[in-house]
C-alpha positions in Angstrom: 158.0 41.6 -83.7 158.2 43.6 -87.0 155.4 46.2 -87.4 152.9 45.6 -90.2 153.1 47.9 -93.2 150.0 50.0 -93.9 148.5 50.8 -97.3 149.1 54.3 -98.5 146.0 54.4 -100.6 142.8 53.5 -98.9 139.0 53.3 -99.4 136.4 53.1 -96.7 134.0 50.1 -96.7 130.4 50.9 -97.5 127.4 50.2 -95.2 126.6 46.5 -95.6 129.3 46.0 -98.2 130.9 42.5 -98.5 134.5 42.1 -97.6 135.5 40.8 -101.0 133.8 43.8 -102.7 135.8 46.2 -100.5 139.0 44.3 -101.1 138.4 44.5 -104.9 137.8 48.2 -104.7 140.9 48.6 -102.5 143.0 46.6 -105.0 141.7 48.7 -107.9 142.5 51.9 -106.0 146.1 50.7 -105.5 146.4 49.5 -109.1 147.3 45.9 -108.2 145.7 42.5 -108.7 143.7 41.2 -105.8 146.1 38.3 -105.3 148.9 40.8 -104.5 146.8 42.7 -102.1 145.6 39.6 -100.2 149.2 38.3 -99.9 150.2 41.6 -98.3 147.2 41.5 -96.0 148.2 38.0 -94.7 145.6 35.8 -96.4 148.4 33.3 -97.2 147.1 30.2 -98.9 143.4 30.7 -98.1 142.9 31.6 -101.8 143.8 28.1 -102.9 140.0 27.9 -103.2 139.2 30.4 -105.9 135.7 31.2 -104.8 134.4 34.5 -103.5 133.4 33.1 -100.1 137.0 32.4 -99.4 137.2 36.1 -98.8 134.0 36.5 -96.8 133.3 33.3 -94.8 135.1 31.5 -91.9 138.0 34.0 -91.7 139.8 33.9 -88.4 139.3 37.0 -86.2 143.1 37.6 -86.0 143.2 38.1 -89.8 140.3 40.6 -89.7 142.1 42.5 -86.9 145.3 42.6 -89.1 143.5 43.9 -92.1 141.9 46.6 -90.0 145.3 47.6 -88.7 146.9 47.7 -92.2 144.1 49.7 -93.7 143.6 52.1 -90.8 140.1 50.9 -89.8 138.9 50.8 -86.3 138.8 47.4 -84.5 135.7 45.4 -85.4 134.8 47.4 -88.4 135.0 44.3 -90.7 132.8 42.0 -88.5 129.7 43.2 -90.4 131.4 42.5 -93.8 131.7 38.7 -93.5 129.1 35.9 -93.7 129.8 34.3 -90.4 127.1 36.5 -88.8 124.5 34.4 -90.7 125.7 31.0 -89.6 122.9 30.6 -87.1 120.4 30.5 -90.0 121.9 27.3 -91.5 122.0 28.9 -94.9 124.7 27.9 -97.4 126.3 31.0 -99.1 126.0 31.4 -102.9 128.9 30.7 -105.2 129.3 34.2 -106.6 126.8 37.0 -106.0 123.6 38.2 -107.4 123.3 41.9 -108.2 121.1 44.9 -109.0 122.6 46.9 -111.9 120.9 50.1 -110.7 122.3 49.7 -107.1 125.8 49.1 -108.5 125.6 52.2 -110.6 124.4 54.4 -107.7 126.9 53.0 -105.2 129.9 53.2 -107.5 130.4 49.4 -107.6 129.8 48.4 -104.0 128.4 44.8 -103.6 126.3 44.3 -100.5 127.0 41.2 -98.4 123.4 40.1 -98.5 123.5 39.5 -102.3 125.5 36.4 -101.5 122.7 34.9 -99.4 120.4 32.3 -101.1 117.2 34.1 -100.1 118.2 37.6 -101.3 116.5 37.6 -104.7 114.9 41.1 -105.1 115.8 44.7 -104.8 113.0 46.6 -102.9 114.5 50.0 -104.0 114.3 49.4 -107.7 111.5 46.7 -107.5 113.3 44.1 -109.6 114.5 40.5 -109.3 118.3 40.5 -108.9 120.4 39.5 -111.9 122.1 36.2 -111.7 124.4 36.0 -114.7 126.8 38.3 -116.6 125.0 39.5 -119.8 128.2 38.8 -121.7 129.6 35.5 -120.6 126.5 34.0 -118.9 128.4 33.1 -115.7 127.7 34.1 -112.2 129.8 37.2 -111.4 132.5 36.8 -108.7 132.0 33.0 -108.5 135.7 32.7 -109.2 138.8 34.8 -108.3 141.2 35.1 -111.2 144.7 36.6 -111.3 143.3 39.7 -113.0 140.6 40.3 -110.3 141.0 43.9 -108.9 142.4 45.4 -112.0 139.0 46.1 -113.7 136.4 48.4 -112.1 133.9 46.7 -109.8 131.1 47.0 -112.3 132.9 45.0 -114.9 132.9 41.1 -115.1 136.3 39.7 -114.0 135.4 36.1 -114.9 137.7 34.2 -117.2 137.7 30.8 -118.7 140.5 29.9 -116.3 142.1 31.6 -113.3 145.0 32.6 -115.6 142.9 33.5 -118.7 141.7 36.9 -119.9 138.7 38.4 -118.0 135.3 38.7 -119.6 135.3 42.4 -118.9 131.6 42.5 -119.7 129.6 45.5 -118.4 127.3 44.4 -115.6 125.4 47.6 -115.7 124.2 46.7 -119.2 121.9 44.0 -117.7 118.3 45.0 -118.4 116.0 44.6 -115.5 112.1 44.3 -115.6 110.4 46.3 -112.9 107.8 44.6 -110.8 104.5 46.0 -109.5 104.6 47.4 -106.0 102.1 44.8 -104.8 104.2 41.9 -106.1 104.3 39.2 -103.4 108.0 38.7 -104.1 108.8 42.2 -102.9 106.8 41.6 -99.8 108.7 38.4 -99.2 112.0 40.1 -99.6 111.0 42.8 -97.2 109.9 40.1 -94.6 113.3 38.5 -95.0 115.3 41.7 -94.8 113.4 42.8 -91.6 114.5 39.6 -89.9 118.0 39.7 -91.2 118.2 43.2 -89.6 116.9 42.0 -86.2 118.8 38.7 -85.9 117.0 37.9 -82.6 115.8 34.4 -81.6 112.4 34.8 -83.2 113.9 36.1 -86.4 116.4 33.3 -86.6 113.7 30.7 -86.0 111.6 32.2 -88.8 114.5 32.3 -91.3 115.5 28.7 -90.5 111.8 27.6 -91.1 111.9 29.5 -94.3 114.9 27.5 -95.5 113.4 24.2 -94.5 110.0 24.9 -96.1 111.6 26.4 -99.3 113.6 23.2 -99.8 110.5 21.1 -99.2 108.4 23.1 -101.6 111.1 22.9 -104.3 110.5 19.1 -104.6 106.8 19.1 -104.2 105.2 22.2 -105.8 103.7 22.0 -109.2 104.7 24.8 -111.7 101.0 25.5 -112.4 100.6 26.6 -108.8 103.1 29.4 -109.4 101.1 31.2 -112.0 100.3 34.1 -109.7 104.0 35.0 -109.8 104.1 35.4 -113.5 104.8 33.3 -116.6 108.5 33.8 -116.1 108.4 31.9 -112.8 106.4 29.0 -114.3 108.9 28.8 -117.2 111.8 29.0 -114.7 110.3 26.1 -112.7 109.8 23.9 -115.7 113.4 24.7 -116.8 114.7 23.9 -113.4 113.3 20.4 -113.8 113.3 19.6 -117.5 116.5 21.5 -118.3 118.4 20.1 -115.3 119.1 23.6 -114.1 119.2 22.3 -110.6 122.6 20.7 -111.2 124.1 23.4 -113.5 127.0 25.4 -112.2 125.5 28.7 -113.3 121.7 28.3 -113.2 120.0 31.3 -114.9 116.7 30.9 -113.0 118.1 30.8 -109.5 116.7 34.1 -108.3 113.2 33.5 -109.7 113.0 30.0 -108.2 114.3 31.3 -104.8 111.7 34.1 -104.9 108.9 31.6 -105.6 109.9 29.1 -102.9 110.4 31.9 -100.4 106.9 33.2 -101.1 105.4 29.7 -100.6 107.3 29.2 -97.4 106.5 32.6 -95.9 102.8 32.1 -96.8 102.9 29.0 -94.6 104.8 30.6 -91.7 102.5 33.7 -91.6 99.2 32.1 -92.4 96.4 31.8 -89.8 95.3 28.3 -88.7 92.3 28.2 -91.1 94.4 29.5 -94.1 97.4 27.2 -93.6 95.9 24.0 -95.0 95.6 25.2 -98.6 99.1 26.5 -98.6 100.4 23.2 -97.3 98.7 21.1 -100.0 101.9 20.7 -102.1 103.8 19.2 -99.2 101.4 16.3 -99.0 102.4 14.9 -102.4 105.2 12.6 -103.5 108.3 13.9 -105.1 107.5 15.2 -108.6 104.7 12.7 -108.9 102.0 15.2 -109.9 104.3 17.0 -112.3 105.4 13.8 -114.0 102.0 12.2 -114.3 100.4 15.3 -115.6 97.5 15.1 -113.1 96.1 18.2 -111.6 96.9 18.7 -107.9 93.3 18.5 -106.8 92.9 15.1 -108.5 95.5 13.4 -106.3 94.9 11.9 -103.0 96.8 12.6 -99.8 100.3 11.1 -99.5 102.6 10.3 -96.6 104.7 12.9 -94.9 108.4 13.3 -95.0 109.8 12.8 -91.5 113.2 14.2 -92.6 111.6 17.4 -93.9 109.4 17.9 -90.8 112.5 17.5 -88.7 113.9 20.7 -90.2 111.0 22.8 -88.9 111.0 24.5 -85.6 108.8 22.8 -82.9 106.0 25.4 -83.0 105.7 25.4 -86.8 105.9 21.6 -86.9 103.0 21.3 -84.5 100.9 23.9 -86.4 101.7 22.2 -89.6 100.7 18.7 -88.3 97.5 20.1 -86.7 96.5 21.8 -90.0 96.9 18.8 -92.2 95.4 16.3 -89.8 92.3 15.7 -91.9 94.2 15.2 -95.1 96.5 12.4 -93.9 95.8 8.6 -94.0 94.8 7.0 -90.7 98.2 5.5 -90.2 99.9 8.9 -90.6 97.5 10.6 -88.3 98.4 8.1 -85.6 102.1 8.0 -86.4 102.5 11.8 -86.0 99.7 12.1 -83.4 98.1 14.9 -85.5 94.7 14.0 -83.9 96.0 15.2 -80.5 96.9 18.6 -79.1 100.6 17.8 -79.1 101.5 16.3 -82.5 105.1 15.3 -83.0 107.4 13.5 -85.5 108.6 10.0 -84.7 112.3 9.9 -83.7 114.4 7.9 -86.2 115.7 4.7 -84.8 113.4 4.9 -81.8 112.6 1.6 -80.1 109.7 2.9 -78.1 106.9 1.5 -80.3 108.8 -1.8 -80.6 109.0 -2.1 -76.8 105.4 -1.1 -76.5 104.5 -4.4 -78.3 105.8 -6.1 -75.2 103.0 -4.8 -73.2 100.1 -5.3 -75.7 97.9 -8.4 -76.1 97.0 -9.5 -79.6 93.4 -9.3 -78.6 92.4 -6.0 -76.9 91.8 -5.8 -73.2 88.1 -6.7 -72.6 87.1 -3.5 -70.8 88.8 -1.3 -73.5 87.1 -3.4 -76.2 83.8 -2.4 -74.7 84.8 1.3 -74.9 86.0 1.1 -78.5 83.2 -1.1 -79.8 80.5 0.9 -81.7 76.9 0.0 -81.0 76.5 -1.2 -84.6 78.5 -1.6 -87.8 81.6 -3.3 -86.5 82.7 -6.8 -85.8 83.9 -7.6 -82.3 87.0 -9.5 -83.4 88.0 -6.8 -86.0 87.8 -4.1 -83.4 89.8 -6.0 -80.8 92.6 -6.7 -83.3 92.6 -3.4 -85.1 92.7 -1.2 -82.0 95.5 -3.3 -80.5 97.5 -2.9 -83.8 96.8 0.8 -83.9 98.4 1.2 -80.5 101.7 0.3 -82.1 101.6 3.1 -84.7 101.9 6.4 -82.6 105.5 7.6 -82.8 106.6 4.5 -84.8 109.3 5.4 -87.4 108.6 2.1 -89.2 106.0 2.7 -91.9 105.6 -0.7 -93.6 103.8 -3.9 -92.5 106.5 -4.7 -90.0 105.3 -1.8 -87.8 102.7 -4.2 -86.3 104.1 -7.5 -87.4 104.6 -8.8 -83.8 100.8 -8.7 -83.2 99.2 -8.8 -86.6 100.4 -7.2 -89.9 98.7 -3.9 -90.7 95.7 -4.6 -92.9 93.7 -2.4 -95.3 90.6 -3.3 -93.3 92.2 -1.8 -90.2 92.5 1.6 -92.0 88.9 1.3 -93.2 87.5 0.6 -89.8 89.5 3.3 -88.1 88.7 5.8 -90.8 84.9 5.2 -90.5 85.1 5.1 -86.7 87.1 8.4 -86.6 84.5 10.1 -88.9 81.7 9.2 -86.5 83.7 9.5 -83.3 86.5 12.0 -83.7 88.1 11.2 -80.3 88.9 7.6 -81.3 92.3 8.2 -82.7 93.2 10.6 -79.9 92.3 8.0 -77.3 94.6 5.5 -79.1 97.5 8.0 -78.9 96.8 8.7 -75.3 96.8 5.0 -74.4 100.1 4.5 -76.3 101.6 7.4 -74.4 100.4 5.9 -71.1 102.1 2.6 -71.9 105.3 4.4 -72.8 105.3 6.4 -69.6 103.9 4.0 -67.0 104.6 0.6 -68.7 102.6 -2.5 -68.0 103.1 -5.2 -65.3 102.5 -7.9 -67.8 105.1 -8.9 -70.4 102.9 -10.4 -73.2 105.9 -11.0 -75.4 107.4 -13.4 -72.9 104.0 -15.0 -72.4 103.5 -15.5 -76.1 106.9 -17.2 -76.3 106.3 -19.3 -73.2 102.7 -20.5 -73.7 102.5 -21.6 -77.3 99.9 -24.2 -76.2 98.1 -25.1 -73.0 98.1 -28.8 -72.0 95.5 -30.0 -69.6 95.2 -33.7 -69.0 91.9 -35.4 -68.3 92.9 -35.9 -64.6 93.7 -32.2 -64.2 90.4 -31.2 -65.9 88.4 -33.5 -63.7 90.2 -32.1 -60.7 89.4 -28.5 -61.8 85.7 -29.4 -62.3 85.6 -31.2 -59.0 86.9 -28.1 -57.2 84.2 -26.1 -58.9 81.4 -28.6 -58.4 80.9 -28.7 -62.2 80.5 -31.3 -64.8 83.7 -31.9 -67.0 81.5 -32.8 -69.9 82.9 -34.3 -73.1 86.2 -33.8 -75.0 85.1 -30.5 -76.7 84.5 -28.9 -73.3 88.1 -29.6 -72.3 89.4 -28.2 -75.6 87.4 -25.0 -75.0 88.8 -24.8 -71.4 92.3 -25.0 -72.9 91.4 -22.2 -75.3 90.1 -20.1 -72.5 93.3 -20.5 -70.5 95.4 -19.8 -73.5 93.5 -16.5 -74.3 93.6 -15.6 -70.6 97.4 -16.0 -70.3 98.6 -14.6 -73.7 95.7 -12.3 -74.9 95.9 -14.2 -78.2 93.4 -13.9 -81.1 92.0 -17.4 -81.4 90.9 -16.6 -85.0 94.6 -16.4 -86.0 95.6 -19.7 -87.6 99.2 -19.4 -86.4 98.1 -20.5 -82.9 97.7 -24.2 -82.2 94.4 -23.7 -80.4 93.0 -21.5 -83.1 89.5 -22.1 -84.5 89.4 -24.2 -87.6 86.0 -22.9 -88.8 82.9 -21.2 -87.4 81.6 -24.3 -85.6 84.4 -24.5 -83.0 84.2 -20.7 -82.5 80.4 -21.0 -81.7 81.1 -23.8 -79.3 83.7 -21.7 -77.5 81.4 -18.8 -77.2 78.7 -21.0 -75.8 81.3 -22.4 -73.3 82.1 -18.8 -72.3 78.5 -18.0 -71.8 77.8 -21.1 -69.7 80.9 -20.6 -67.6 79.7 -20.5 -64.0 81.5 -18.5 -61.3 83.2 -21.4 -59.4 84.6 -22.9 -62.6 85.8 -19.5 -63.8 87.6 -19.0 -60.5 89.1 -22.5 -60.7 90.4 -21.8 -64.2 91.9 -18.6 -63.0 93.7 -20.4 -60.1 95.0 -22.9 -62.6 96.3 -20.1 -64.8 98.1 -18.5 -61.8 99.7 -21.9 -61.2 100.9 -22.1 -64.7 102.5 -18.7 -64.4 104.3 -19.7 -61.2 105.5 -22.9 -62.8 107.0 -20.9 -65.7 108.8 -18.6 -63.2 106.6 -15.6 -64.1 105.8 -13.3 -61.2 103.0 -11.1 -62.8 99.3 -10.5 -62.2 97.1 -12.7 -64.3 95.3 -9.9 -66.1 95.7 -6.1 -66.3 94.4 -3.2 -68.3 95.1 0.6 -68.4 93.0 2.7 -66.1 89.9 4.3 -67.6 90.8 7.8 -66.4 93.8 8.1 -68.8 91.3 9.0 -71.5 89.2 11.3 -69.4 87.5 14.0 -71.4 87.4 12.0 -74.6 84.2 10.5 -76.1 84.7 6.9 -77.3 82.5 4.9 -79.7 81.3 2.5 -77.0 79.9 2.6 -73.5 81.9 2.5 -70.3 81.8 -1.0 -68.8 80.6 0.4 -65.4 77.5 1.9 -66.9 75.6 -1.4 -67.4 73.1 -2.4 -64.8 74.4 -5.8 -63.5 71.2 -6.8 -61.6 69.2 -6.2 -64.7 71.5 -8.3 -66.8 71.4 -11.1 -64.4 67.5 -11.0 -64.2 67.2 -11.0 -67.9 69.6 -13.8 -68.4 68.8 -16.1 -65.5 65.1 -15.3 -64.7 63.6 -14.3 -68.1 66.0 -16.6 -69.9 66.7 -14.1 -72.7 69.7 -14.6 -75.0 72.7 -12.2 -74.7 71.6 -10.5 -78.0 68.1 -9.9 -76.7 69.5 -8.6 -73.4 71.8 -6.2 -75.3 69.0 -4.9 -77.4 66.8 -4.4 -74.3 69.5 -2.5 -72.4 70.9 -0.5 -75.4 74.4 -2.0 -75.3 76.4 -4.4 -77.3 76.4 -8.2 -76.9 80.1 -8.0 -75.9 79.0 -5.7 -73.1 76.6 -8.3 -71.8 79.3 -11.0 -72.0 81.7 -8.8 -70.1 79.2 -8.2 -67.4 78.5 -11.9 -66.9 81.8 -12.4 -65.2 81.0 -9.9 -62.4 77.9 -11.5 -60.9 77.9 -14.9 -59.2 76.5 -17.8 -61.3 76.3 -21.1 -59.3 77.0 -24.3 -61.1 74.0 -26.3 -62.4 72.8 -29.4 -60.6 75.0 -32.3 -61.5 73.6 -35.4 -63.1 74.0 -38.6 -61.2 76.1 -40.0 -64.1 78.5 -37.1 -64.0 82.1 -38.0 -63.1 82.1 -35.2 -60.6 78.9 -36.4 -58.9 80.3 -40.0 -58.9 83.5 -38.8 -57.2 81.6 -36.8 -54.6 79.6 -39.9 -53.9 82.7 -42.0 -53.5 84.3 -39.5 -51.1 81.1 -39.3 -49.1 81.0 -43.1 -48.9 84.6 -43.3 -47.8 83.9 -40.8 -45.1 80.7 -42.4 -43.8 81.2 -46.1 -44.4 83.9 -46.8 -41.8 84.7 -50.0 -40.0 82.9 -48.7 -36.9 79.9 -47.9 -39.0 79.6 -51.4 -40.4 80.3 -52.9 -37.0 77.5 -50.8 -35.5 74.9 -51.0 -38.2 75.6 -54.2 -40.1 77.0 -56.5 -37.5 75.2 -55.4 -34.3 72.0 -53.8 -35.5 71.5 -56.5 -38.2 70.8 -54.1 -41.1 71.3 -55.4 -44.6 73.6 -53.7 -47.1 70.6 -52.8 -49.3 69.0 -51.2 -46.3 72.2 -49.3 -45.5 72.3 -48.1 -49.2 68.7 -46.9 -49.1 69.3 -45.1 -45.8 72.6 -43.4 -46.7 71.5 -42.7 -50.3 74.7 -44.5 -51.5 74.6 -47.1 -54.2 74.5 -50.7 -53.1 77.7 -51.4 -55.1 79.7 -48.8 -53.1 78.3 -50.1 -49.8 79.2 -53.6 -50.7 82.7 -52.6 -51.8 83.4 -50.8 -48.5 81.9 -53.7 -46.5 84.1 -56.2 -48.3 87.2 -53.9 -47.8 86.6 -53.8 -44.1 86.3 -57.6 -43.9 82.6 -58.0 -43.5 80.7 -60.7 -45.5 78.5 -59.3 -48.2 75.1 -60.8 -47.7 71.5 -59.5 -47.5 70.8 -61.8 -44.5 71.9 -61.2 -40.9 74.7 -63.4 -39.5 72.3 -65.5 -37.5 69.9 -66.1 -40.4 72.8 -67.0 -42.6 74.1 -69.6 -40.1 70.6 -71.2 -39.7 70.2 -71.4 -43.5 73.6 -72.9 -44.0 72.9 -75.7 -41.5 69.7 -76.5 -43.1 70.8 -76.5 -46.7 74.3 -78.1 -46.8 76.0 -80.9 -44.8 79.2 -80.0 -43.0 81.4 -81.9 -45.5 80.0 -80.0 -48.4 80.6 -76.8 -46.6 84.2 -77.6 -46.0 84.7 -78.6 -49.6 83.2 -75.4 -50.9 85.4 -73.4 -48.5 88.5 -75.2 -49.6 87.7 -74.7 -53.2 87.1 -71.0 -52.7 90.3 -70.6 -50.8 92.3 -72.3 -53.6 90.5 -70.3 -56.2 91.3 -67.0 -54.4 95.0 -68.0 -54.4 95.1 -69.2 -57.9 93.4 -66.2 -59.6 92.5 -62.6 -58.8 89.1 -61.8 -57.4 86.6 -59.8 -59.5 83.7 -57.9 -57.9 80.6 -59.9 -59.0 78.3 -56.9 -59.0 80.7 -55.0 -61.1 81.1 -57.9 -63.5 77.3 -58.3 -63.8 77.1 -54.6 -64.7 79.9 -54.7 -67.3 79.2 -58.0 -68.9 75.4 -58.3 -68.4 74.2 -54.7 -68.6 76.8 -53.1 -70.8 77.4 -56.3 -72.8 81.2 -56.0 -72.8 83.2 -58.9 -74.1 85.6 -61.0 -72.0 88.6 -59.7 -73.9 87.5 -56.1 -73.4 87.1 -56.6 -69.6 90.3 -58.6 -69.4 92.2 -55.8 -71.1 91.0 -53.3 -68.6 91.8 -55.5 -65.6 95.0 -57.0 -66.9 93.6 -60.6 -67.0 93.2 -63.1 -69.8 90.1 -63.9 -71.7 89.8 -67.3 -70.1 90.0 -65.9 -66.5 87.2 -63.5 -67.2 85.1 -66.3 -68.7 85.5 -68.5 -65.6 84.5 -65.6 -63.4 81.4 -65.0 -65.5 80.5 -68.6 -65.3 81.0 -68.7 -61.5 78.8 -65.6 -61.0 76.1 -67.0 -63.3 76.3 -64.5 -66.2 75.2 -66.1 -69.5 77.8 -66.4 -72.2 77.5 -64.2 -75.3 76.3 -65.9 -78.4 79.1 -67.0 -80.7 79.6 -65.8 -84.3 80.3 -62.4 -85.8 77.3 -60.8 -84.4 78.2 -61.7 -80.8 81.9 -62.3 -80.6 83.4 -59.5 -82.7 80.9 -56.7 -82.4 82.1 -54.3 -79.6 79.0 -52.7 -77.9 80.8 -50.4 -75.6 78.7 -47.7 -74.0 80.6 -44.6 -72.9 78.1 -42.0 -71.7 80.6 -39.2 -71.8 81.5 -39.7 -75.5 80.2 -37.2 -78.1 77.2 -38.5 -80.1 79.2 -38.7 -83.3 81.7 -41.1 -81.8 79.0 -43.2 -80.1 77.3 -43.7 -83.5 80.7 -44.8 -84.9 81.6 -47.4 -82.2 78.6 -48.5 -80.2 77.2 -51.7 -81.6 79.6 -51.6 -84.5 82.3 -54.1 -85.5 85.8 -52.6 -85.6 84.4 -49.1 -85.0 87.5 -47.8 -83.2 89.7 -49.2 -85.9 87.8 -47.3 -88.6 88.3 -44.1 -86.5 92.0 -44.7 -86.4 92.1 -45.3 -90.1 90.2 -42.0 -90.7 92.6 -40.1 -88.4 95.6 -41.5 -90.3 94.0 -40.9 -93.7 93.5 -37.2 -93.0 97.3 -36.7 -92.8 97.8 -37.7 -96.5 96.8 -36.0 -99.8 94.9 -39.0 -101.2 93.6 -42.4 -100.3 96.3 -44.1 -102.4 99.0 -42.3 -100.5 97.5 -43.1 -97.1 97.1 -46.8 -98.1 100.7 -47.0 -99.2 101.9 -45.3 -96.0 99.8 -47.5 -93.7 100.6 -50.8 -95.6 96.9 -51.3 -96.5 95.1 -52.1 -99.7 93.4 -49.2 -101.4 90.0 -50.9 -101.7 90.0 -51.9 -98.0 90.8 -48.4 -96.9 88.0 -47.0 -99.1 85.6 -49.6 -97.8 86.4 -48.7 -94.1 85.9 -45.0 -94.9 82.5 -45.7 -96.6 81.4 -47.8 -93.6 82.4 -45.0 -91.2 80.5 -42.4 -93.2 77.5 -44.6 -93.2 77.6 -45.2 -89.5 78.0 -41.4 -88.7 75.5 -40.3 -91.3 77.5 -37.7 -93.2 80.4 -37.4 -95.6 83.8 -37.0 -94.0 86.2 -36.6 -97.0 85.6 -34.2 -99.9 86.9 -36.4 -102.7 87.9 -35.1 -106.1 88.4 -36.5 -109.6 91.3 -34.2 -110.3 94.5 -36.0 -109.8 96.4 -32.8 -109.1 94.0 -31.6 -106.4 94.4 -33.1 -102.9 91.4 -34.3 -101.0 90.3 -32.4 -97.9 88.0 -33.1 -95.0 84.4 -31.8 -95.0 83.2 -29.6 -92.2 81.8 -32.8 -90.5 85.2 -34.4 -91.0 87.0 -31.5 -89.5 84.8 -31.6 -86.4 85.4 -35.4 -86.1 89.2 -34.8 -86.3 89.0 -32.2 -83.6 87.2 -34.8 -81.4 89.8 -37.5 -82.2 92.7 -35.2 -81.2 91.5 -35.0 -77.6 93.8 -36.8 -75.1 91.0 -38.9 -73.7 89.8 -40.0 -77.1 93.3 -40.9 -78.2 93.7 -43.1 -75.2 90.5 -45.0 -76.1 91.7 -45.5 -79.7 95.0 -46.8 -78.6 93.2 -49.1 -76.1 90.6 -50.6 -78.4 92.4 -50.3 -81.8 96.1 -50.4 -81.3 98.3 -50.2 -84.5 99.5 -53.6 -85.7 103.2 -54.3 -85.9 103.0 -54.6 -89.7 101.4 -51.1 -89.9 104.1 -49.7 -87.7 106.8 -51.2 -89.8 105.3 -50.0 -93.0 104.8 -46.5 -91.7 108.3 -46.3 -90.4 109.8 -47.4 -93.7 107.6 -44.9 -95.6 108.8 -42.1 -93.4 112.5 -43.1 -93.8 112.0 -43.2 -97.6 110.5 -39.8 -97.6 113.3 -38.4 -95.5 115.9 -39.8 -97.9 
């Protein structure tokens, strides 16, 4: 291999001198352009980029060793002359170099390497801001390498209009510098930077990286007025940087002044104590240039959102100190998102799905025990607290900042921020507890997948038979239709944790009245019925293939040491609550006031002590079923043979002894083949011989046998009760039994039940008495002609915008439909439709109409309507044709 040629004329590099400065001095010493010298030293085509850092940055070590060999320098002598040693700082080198004319004059034209760093802006020796531009051509010295570079002395400007053009040859020493005061903060900032550049340890590198991140942040947020302490020149330079578009100029004249100002702002934050850091961070809480553009003073503006990208550039310790310092200045959502209210604040990770997955484990309505803990004693609505805290649990660590952050539960509302802000002011640990709960869910998860339950159980269907079975198991009265609806709402909330005030749910409350009824249902819920409903819920989960516990909530010790607005659920005295509710008969509000807790606390406590079901009324379906089962178990064939046949007891005596109704006793006796009679068998035989000849007895027996084969047998006692007591028509009874009107009439005549009077008052008025119907329905149908039909018309009418539209869709005349609606309102005693004279405004139901519609939607009521007022074929045909026309 051919030996490298060494240079005959050499110069030694100065202490801290840049490689390009030494090469220019070496070229000038040898009387040749820099391009010739670099070619001889092996730079090759590296100078295709005609910038100064092509000679000082990212040079291969083999090239440096070759240069040292050709210039007679010891190995490694040039490692301190290149910018690679500062790569760990993340700083981008300057295009060109700043300079101090006095230092150039004293060193004989040696340019230190640090002058090419973006945060070298002042000369501590001569107490001046470094010059940026050549005084002659107003371009940054050494920003380009021309073909004449190296021929002129190092203190002359070698910049030309092109790489081949003549050099400026301006005297850089002629630049006039203004000396600063020794106490100027810019000199202190430069000394702070130089000290860390000299150490280059881990702590120093961290500080200098934070300096760069904060300086860039301040550059877009600081207001020029806030830089007045650095002099008018700095304020003017900042205004020029924005108004004069100096930020995008190739040779910005104010670069050193702006770098000095931003470095002072950043170092003030890094070195400040905890109580002094907040005022220095104030510019970082503003939007980009907003204060400057609007002309408002910084103090007149409110807090803004943080920049996650800017925070990511800070070191972890500084980021935490910064977030902790500005906690009180941020909106509630930002305090939760960055967890500034905790001892370990952090920035949300971009693209993180943690908060989105957290929604899988959250109910829409907060867990009951945690609702007690977060509910203040006064000044807050229970529903708002339950919804807002559940929403807030989705905010910590969530990179999404708009309404979609909580869209899966409920979109973030302004009211949420207002409630949490007031609560945080009175109870500072509230937000910290929310963050701790969110972290617990992220770490430990939840055994319940509420997202799957919300998708599976959009509605809870419970038939009348199922509801009666549940109530029978709990020894409770099923009540009317509204009680079944409230039970469905209870099951729906228990399974999905849904907010029943949210109208997106099918079982949501339509107004305040159903909500009050549901709360009353919840208060009256006895322990056996509650347990039966829970068992039914578990069965629904198993039927859907979901193997999860019915309910769950995070443990209370996960927020140990934090003071929450409400009381702990275990602090209430359960015996005292039970005594006040059941013995003194106080309302939940009065009990809460007596014990110093919230009403919700009392409701929560009710489920933990046993409440037996009330005594059933004899007319209750549950009591009737219990009686029928007791009768089936007691009234066996052996029983009748022993008591009725052998002992000679009458059926009425058996009914009185067993406390079972005579009707049931007679039914069981007949089912076992015993004659139904109040006389004993011997007395009946004697009476028959005395009152009827044998021929007549045979004729009666033959006629009865033929009648039993020709037509079904109807229980006479039951027929007397239905036709005589309840005054049901023959058609009504026949519809229930599947018989014709004439068959029922013959049975009534045979039993001896008087016929109903003919005419409209007797033949067409349906006086059906259903004790389990709501009062409003009983007023509409009992003793009224075509009452069920009017209820069907009202139900169909509510689905249309006007009476005319409903009449056209149902195939009825407008006046007839209005007459039926007027008659129904008169029977019920209140207005059902809020009619309007405005042709462009649709009619809507009144509160009484909405309550009636809720009753009519119950499955049991729908069956009665279809039974007593089925739609006619003409109405069905007209409705079908109307729907087809609308679809076309």
